[in-house]
Backbone as CSV, one residue per row, in Angstrom:
resi,resn,N_x,N_y,N_z,CA_x,CA_y,CA_z,C_x,C_y,C_z
1,GLY,243.027,282.510,-7.704,242.959,281.186,-7.368,241.955,280.927,-6.291
2,ASN,241.853,279.583,-5.922,240.762,279.185,-5.077,241.589,278.513,-3.788
3,VAL,240.961,278.873,-2.358,241.442,278.330,-1.341,240.296,277.596,-0.575
4,SER,240.326,276.362,-0.655,239.321,275.677,0.012,239.533,275.218,1.484
5,ILE,238.632,275.455,2.380,238.793,275.373,3.839,237.458,274.772,4.438
6,GLY,237.612,274.250,5.588,236.529,273.680,6.063,235.923,274.513,7.160
7,ASN,234.429,274.797,7.196,233.741,275.507,8.314,234.016,274.904,9.689
8,GLY,234.359,275.730,10.560,234.771,275.357,11.921,236.093,274.549,12.086
9,THR,236.868,274.478,11.017,238.287,273.897,11.101,239.418,274.774,10.969
10,PRO,240.302,274.824,12.009,241.235,275.879,12.205,242.085,275.907,10.687
11,THR,242.663,276.903,10.315,243.004,277.136,9.002,244.287,278.109,8.977
12,SER,245.350,277.530,8.240,246.598,278.389,8.191,246.890,278.288,6.607
13,TYR,246.967,279.535,5.904,247.271,279.670,4.710,248.198,280.805,4.591
14,GLN,249.327,280.628,3.753,250.578,281.596,3.591,250.427,282.245,2.188
15,ILE,250.251,283.560,2.309,250.297,284.319,1.129,251.798,284.096,0.618
16,GLN,252.010,283.644,-0.849,253.354,283.523,-1.469,253.421,284.685,-2.221
17,VAL,254.628,285.228,-1.912,255.136,286.592,-2.785,256.802,286.411,-2.736
18,TYR,257.241,287.105,-3.790,258.668,287.039,-4.019,259.132,288.386,-3.684
19,GLY,260.460,288.649,-3.111,260.802,289.906,-2.857,260.854,290.016,-1.212
20,GLN,260.750,291.285,-0.819,260.722,291.657,0.603,259.471,292.336,0.791
21,PRO,258.316,291.581,0.905,257.173,292.504,1.459,257.201,292.921,2.826
22,THR,256.680,294.145,2.939,256.605,294.992,4.222,255.465,294.777,4.918
23,ASP,254.271,294.814,4.081,252.862,295.039,4.683,252.039,294.251,4.015
24,PHE,251.137,293.286,4.836,250.196,292.654,3.904,248.598,293.203,4.579
25,THR,247.777,293.072,3.580,246.481,293.251,4.002,245.449,292.447,3.218
26,ALA,244.336,292.013,3.753,243.448,291.152,3.203,241.975,292.048,3.631
27,THR,241.168,292.074,2.377,239.836,292.318,2.803,238.996,291.357,2.317
28,GLY,237.728,291.463,2.994,236.849,290.211,2.633,236.881,288.917,3.094
29,LEU,237.803,288.796,4.111,238.048,287.499,4.757,236.854,286.927,5.391
30,PRO,236.777,285.640,5.339,235.478,284.933,5.886,235.537,285.279,7.598
31,SER,234.472,285.446,8.202,234.525,285.696,9.648,235.140,284.567,10.390
32,GLY,236.098,285.088,11.320,236.883,284.210,12.190,238.367,284.113,11.513
33,LEU,238.747,284.578,10.466,240.127,284.543,9.767,240.625,286.087,9.963
34,SER,241.899,286.082,10.008,242.533,287.174,9.876,244.184,287.045,9.362
35,ILE,244.752,288.166,8.991,245.951,288.265,8.400,247.081,288.634,9.179
36,ASP,247.987,288.053,9.430,249.252,288.879,9.910,249.786,289.651,8.925
37,SER,249.958,290.947,9.342,250.346,292.069,8.325,251.913,292.089,8.100
38,THR,252.706,291.317,8.872,254.196,291.144,8.686,254.309,290.089,7.975
39,THR,253.788,288.807,8.182,254.251,287.522,7.415,253.440,287.312,6.300
40,GLY,252.112,287.820,6.368,251.170,287.171,5.064,250.404,285.947,5.426
41,LEU,250.569,285.234,6.583,249.757,284.115,7.138,248.495,284.462,7.530
42,ILE,247.620,283.829,6.788,246.252,283.822,7.019,245.775,282.754,8.161
43,THR,245.184,283.182,9.331,245.244,281.900,10.276,243.597,282.264,11.029
44,GLY,243.003,281.318,11.388,241.819,281.241,12.348,240.834,280.332,12.029
45,THR,239.649,280.348,12.413,238.772,279.365,12.266,237.470,280.081,11.316
46,ALA,237.021,279.668,10.188,235.853,280.275,9.487,234.675,279.741,10.245
47,THR,233.684,280.615,10.399,232.488,280.256,11.205,231.357,280.378,10.329
48,THR,231.328,280.677,8.754,230.205,280.707,8.103,230.623,280.099,6.800
49,ALA,229.814,278.960,6.275,230.225,278.524,4.939,229.808,279.384,3.776
50,GLY,230.451,279.376,2.823,230.207,280.098,1.573,231.409,280.496,0.776
51,THR,231.320,281.217,-0.204,232.337,281.670,-1.213,232.751,283.389,-0.928
52,TYR,233.991,283.378,-0.588,234.359,284.898,-0.308,235.521,285.224,-1.160
53,SER,235.266,286.342,-1.918,236.302,287.066,-2.571,237.264,287.623,-1.879
54,VAL,238.385,287.363,-1.495,239.416,287.968,-0.717,240.288,288.819,-1.695
55,ASN,240.434,290.188,-1.206,241.482,290.980,-2.208,242.675,291.149,-1.045
56,VAL,243.911,290.425,-1.456,245.086,290.525,-0.645,246.170,291.370,-1.415
57,SER,246.693,292.200,-0.522,247.567,293.221,-1.116,249.036,293.088,-0.289
58,PHE,249.902,293.626,-0.893,251.133,293.956,-0.174,252.037,295.031,-0.548
59,ASP,252.608,295.525,0.266,253.558,296.562,-0.164,255.055,296.066,0.005
60,SER,255.982,296.562,-0.764,257.519,296.293,-0.771,258.169,297.431,-1.216
61,ALA,259.451,297.282,-1.071,260.304,298.373,-1.568,260.321,298.348,-3.031
62,ASN,259.895,297.487,-3.601,259.574,297.629,-5.273,258.202,297.905,-5.659
63,GLY,257.377,298.337,-4.669,255.949,298.605,-5.039,254.915,297.943,-4.401
64,SER,253.801,297.943,-4.767,252.605,297.330,-4.162,252.035,296.324,-5.418
65,ALA,251.184,295.260,-4.946,250.661,294.219,-5.745,249.624,293.793,-4.916
66,SER,248.509,293.295,-5.621,247.377,292.696,-5.072,246.757,291.561,-5.962
67,LYS,245.901,290.661,-5.346,245.322,289.661,-6.014,244.041,289.312,-5.456
68,THR,243.240,288.852,-5.993,242.043,288.313,-5.411,241.848,286.734,-5.434
69,LEU,241.491,286.225,-4.110,241.597,284.948,-3.989,240.157,284.506,-3.542
70,ASP,239.646,283.525,-4.204,238.269,282.924,-3.731,238.436,282.059,-2.456
71,PHE,238.027,282.435,-1.277,237.984,281.298,-0.101,236.599,280.590,-0.017
72,ILE,236.711,279.299,-0.185,235.630,278.611,-0.134,235.488,277.902,1.225
73,VAL,234.481,278.175,2.034,234.342,277.504,3.225,233.373,276.727,3.140
74,LYS,233.664,275.360,3.194,232.868,274.115,2.915,232.063,273.902,4.292
75,ASP,230.736,273.421,4.192,229.803,273.234,5.164,229.974,271.812,5.745
76,THR,229.545,271.539,6.894,230.033,270.348,7.678,228.699,269.406,7.341
77,GLN,228.709,268.217,7.238,227.832,267.395,7.056,227.650,266.137,8.008
78,SER,226.682,265.430,8.167,226.781,264.140,8.930,225.956,263.068,8.247
79,ILE,225.982,261.826,8.741,225.432,260.742,8.067,224.654,260.115,9.114
80,THR,223.356,259.764,8.768,222.342,259.181,9.693,222.154,257.782,9.026
81,PHE,222.578,256.564,9.923,222.456,255.369,9.361,221.725,254.607,10.431
82,PRO,220.566,254.035,9.992,219.741,253.291,10.922,220.392,251.889,11.333
83,THR,220.181,251.598,12.487,220.489,250.187,13.114,220.150,249.320,12.163
84,ILE,220.907,248.187,11.983,220.833,246.879,11.142,220.553,245.678,12.261
85,GLY,219.315,245.158,12.304,219.213,244.030,13.156,219.954,242.826,12.854
86,ASP,220.036,241.825,13.634,220.620,240.813,13.409,219.925,240.140,11.939
87,GLN,220.701,239.119,11.505,220.061,238.552,10.249,220.401,237.172,9.831
88,PHE,219.696,236.575,9.045,220.113,235.393,8.707,220.892,235.136,7.557
89,ALA,221.772,234.086,7.438,222.520,234.016,5.904,221.662,233.908,4.936
90,GLY,221.902,234.496,3.824,220.974,234.404,2.801,220.110,235.667,2.711
91,ALA,219.972,236.343,3.608,219.313,237.716,3.682,219.788,238.791,2.896
92,ASN,218.875,239.627,2.069,219.339,240.809,1.362,218.889,242.110,2.362
93,VAL,219.680,242.815,2.624,219.276,244.162,3.447,219.673,245.208,2.685
94,THR,218.453,246.296,2.520,218.420,247.453,1.653,219.110,248.359,2.955
95,LEU,220.148,249.079,2.570,220.783,250.000,3.615,220.312,251.555,3.193
96,THR,219.936,252.177,4.288,219.221,253.326,3.964,219.693,254.598,4.742
97,ALA,221.271,254.683,4.723,221.713,255.869,5.371,221.639,257.026,4.483
98,SER,221.553,258.249,5.098,221.634,259.487,4.259,222.291,260.541,4.985
99,ALA,222.839,261.508,4.032,223.651,262.446,4.571,222.775,263.834,4.626
100,SER,223.255,264.575,5.644,222.480,265.792,5.762,222.585,266.933,4.826
101,SER,223.608,266.715,3.921,223.941,267.386,2.711,222.919,267.233,1.583
102,GLY,222.149,265.925,1.650,221.440,265.305,0.591,222.191,264.751,-0.471
103,LEU,223.692,264.832,-0.294,224.577,264.050,-1.399,224.439,262.447,-1.059
104,PRO,224.707,261.832,-2.049,224.503,260.415,-2.106,225.792,259.690,-0.907
105,VAL,225.106,258.688,-0.402,226.037,258.011,0.520,226.662,256.687,-0.190
106,SER,227.690,256.296,0.173,228.258,255.012,-0.404,228.380,254.141,0.644
107,TYR,228.714,252.789,0.509,228.766,251.743,1.520,230.014,250.718,1.215
108,THR,230.688,250.312,2.233,231.640,249.536,2.065,231.454,248.275,3.332
109,ILE,231.658,247.134,3.057,232.001,245.881,4.064,233.403,246.194,4.787
110,VAL,233.220,246.624,6.077,234.452,246.635,6.892,234.976,245.029,7.158
111,SER,234.054,244.421,7.534,234.493,242.811,7.732,233.226,242.311,7.910
112,GLY,233.470,240.862,7.720,232.269,240.097,7.984,231.782,239.159,6.703
113,PRO,230.880,238.172,6.907,230.514,237.464,5.641,229.436,238.084,5.003
114,ALA,229.713,239.013,4.012,228.710,239.890,3.410,229.202,240.544,2.098
115,SER,228.320,240.598,1.073,228.876,241.422,-0.279,227.749,242.528,-0.423
116,LEU,228.226,243.623,-1.381,227.510,244.711,-1.646,227.190,244.869,-2.970
117,ALA,226.066,245.253,-3.518,225.770,245.747,-4.793,224.820,246.917,-4.503
118,GLY,225.595,248.084,-4.591,225.063,249.379,-4.396,224.555,249.675,-2.746
119,ASN,223.224,249.703,-2.681,222.817,249.801,-1.419,222.198,248.358,-0.841
120,ILE,222.529,247.388,-1.466,221.834,245.979,-1.217,222.952,245.417,-0.386
121,LEU,222.927,244.871,0.704,223.932,244.062,1.379,223.501,242.527,1.312
122,SER,224.191,241.516,1.017,223.733,240.281,1.037,224.489,239.664,1.963
123,VAL,223.970,238.765,2.890,224.510,238.287,3.974,224.789,236.844,3.377
124,THR,226.146,236.319,3.455,226.658,235.222,2.806,227.148,234.142,3.722
125,GLY,226.966,234.256,4.891,227.345,233.299,6.013,227.240,233.911,7.360
126,ASP,227.647,233.174,8.283,227.508,233.422,9.880,228.683,234.244,10.291
127,GLY,228.439,235.218,11.305,229.618,235.916,11.818,228.964,237.512,12.215
128,THR,229.941,238.176,12.623,229.820,239.572,12.868,229.831,240.259,11.641
129,ILE,228.919,241.241,11.062,229.160,241.913,9.818,229.304,243.405,10.252
130,ILE,230.325,244.110,9.832,230.584,245.592,10.021,230.390,246.313,8.598
131,VAL,229.458,247.226,8.568,229.193,247.953,7.196,229.332,249.483,7.577
132,ARG,230.017,250.030,6.536,230.371,251.455,6.740,229.467,252.352,5.824
133,ALA,229.085,253.400,6.130,228.532,254.426,5.352,229.464,255.654,5.171
134,SER,229.471,256.086,3.937,230.629,257.311,3.797,229.850,258.405,2.875
135,GLN,230.284,259.449,3.114,230.039,260.572,2.085,231.157,261.613,2.078
136,SER,231.934,261.452,0.927,233.126,262.102,0.513,233.221,263.696,0.385
137,GLY,231.951,264.384,0.300,231.895,265.711,0.275,232.034,266.167,-1.251
138,ASN,231.892,267.503,-1.615,232.264,268.039,-2.913,232.760,269.604,-2.633
139,GLU,232.520,270.186,-3.698,232.816,271.711,-3.550,232.562,272.453,-2.677
140,SER,231.272,272.097,-2.008,230.661,272.771,-1.025,230.529,272.182,0.491
141,TRP,230.720,270.858,0.491,230.639,270.199,1.450,231.825,269.383,1.930
142,GLU,232.156,269.435,3.121,233.251,268.682,3.903,232.857,267.260,3.593
143,ALA,233.801,266.242,3.995,233.478,264.938,3.928,232.958,264.764,5.278
144,ALA,231.970,263.729,5.158,231.149,263.384,6.687,231.811,262.255,7.476
145,PRO,231.871,262.282,8.734,232.534,261.232,9.545,231.731,260.210,9.031
146,ASP,232.486,258.926,8.633,232.266,257.695,8.658,231.258,257.180,9.664
147,VAL,230.217,256.344,9.292,229.259,255.832,10.354,229.445,254.321,9.976
148,ASP,229.452,253.487,11.210,229.509,251.973,10.922,228.374,251.401,11.667
149,GLN,227.754,250.415,11.321,226.808,249.587,11.761,227.381,248.295,11.896
150,THR,227.205,247.447,12.875,227.530,246.118,13.296,226.130,245.307,13.600
151,PHE,226.118,244.111,13.075,225.111,243.379,13.428,225.775,241.811,13.390
152,THR,224.920,240.855,13.666,225.251,239.536,13.838,224.524,238.528,12.620
153,ALA,225.082,237.552,11.866,224.325,236.821,11.114,224.539,235.399,11.328
154,THR,223.478,234.690,11.183,223.568,233.359,11.598,222.897,232.502,10.682
155,VAL,223.441,231.269,10.354,222.756,230.438,9.356,221.543,229.831,9.948
156,ALA,220.436,229.793,9.037,219.040,229.498,9.778,219.202,227.945,9.809
157,PRO,218.281,227.655,10.977,218.195,226.205,11.246,217.591,225.581,10.058
158,THR,217.839,224.143,9.675,217.094,223.657,8.624,217.196,222.218,8.964
159,GLY,216.528,221.223,8.405,216.538,220.006,8.510,215.900,219.406,9.698
160,TYR,214.960,219.940,10.096,213.985,219.343,11.340,213.596,217.814,11.101
161,ASP,213.592,217.041,11.904,213.143,215.609,11.639,211.954,215.331,12.547
162,PHE,210.813,215.440,12.024,209.872,215.018,12.806,209.090,213.666,12.515
163,THR,209.829,212.830,11.966,209.314,211.491,11.805,208.935,210.701,13.001
164,HIS,209.732,210.944,14.191,209.561,210.455,15.325,208.116,210.392,15.903
165,LEU,207.524,211.628,15.425,206.185,211.898,15.937,205.044,211.047,15.134
166,ALA,205.413,210.267,14.069,204.448,209.536,13.527,203.634,208.827,14.088
167,GLY,202.228,208.752,13.999,201.427,207.990,14.583,200.992,208.669,15.861
168,LYS,201.328,209.774,16.187,200.894,210.503,17.587,200.004,211.655,17.083
169,SER,199.166,211.901,18.051,198.109,212.760,17.835,198.009,213.806,19.198
170,THR,197.412,215.025,18.861,197.447,215.887,19.833,196.071,216.678,19.712
171,ASN,195.523,217.271,20.847,194.227,218.003,20.824,194.553,219.344,20.906
172,THR,193.791,220.211,20.099,193.997,221.705,19.986,193.033,222.362,21.069
173,ALA,193.384,223.556,21.353,192.457,224.168,22.279,190.971,224.323,21.898
174,ASP,190.462,224.045,20.754,189.073,223.882,20.499,188.497,222.326,20.645
175,GLY,189.428,221.495,20.986,189.113,220.017,21.018,189.405,219.190,19.875
176,THR,189.803,219.772,18.797,190.086,219.171,17.511,191.100,218.241,17.748
177,THR,191.264,216.936,17.174,192.268,216.104,17.321,193.008,216.108,15.975
178,ILE,194.332,216.211,16.051,195.338,216.337,14.733,196.299,215.184,15.130
179,ASP,196.347,214.559,13.923,197.179,213.237,13.925,198.492,213.589,13.455
180,GLY,199.582,212.936,13.732,201.014,213.295,13.402,201.247,212.587,12.025
181,PRO,202.373,212.646,11.423,203.407,213.456,12.007,203.503,214.942,11.934
182,PHE,203.965,215.694,12.966,203.641,217.116,13.135,205.053,217.688,12.357
């Protein structure tokens, strides 16, 4: 069987046996783990990622038995998610978070006026937007802690009316006269 644990995560794994075992041993345990020879409880904190073939054995009044278990110590990962500057409604933002594992990052809108299509966030109105980057891990990597980015979206100003400047003129820095409206 396989036992999957996190690198740097406190672990407790009970060896299951029937009968009255009297003495447990385990060889090949990942560094940082140990077995209680009376109870068969494996505890500790693994310190190095990898796959370890562990031979577990026990003695009882009925004889001895052993079994090999694969302990898979998953490595940790993190997400880098660059800051998103404030945006105008209607903007499309390409999200560029990355995981230290190289595994793909997924995105969700936590709140705010936005929608997602893959890694493209579309701002749909004004307000505060929170977008989350996640990486769920796999057989070799633990899930990364989620990272949120918060930014503000505003509706771009429109409809300026310059008709009141009709018939006006102004001089530019080089002395050229420009007639309105501006």
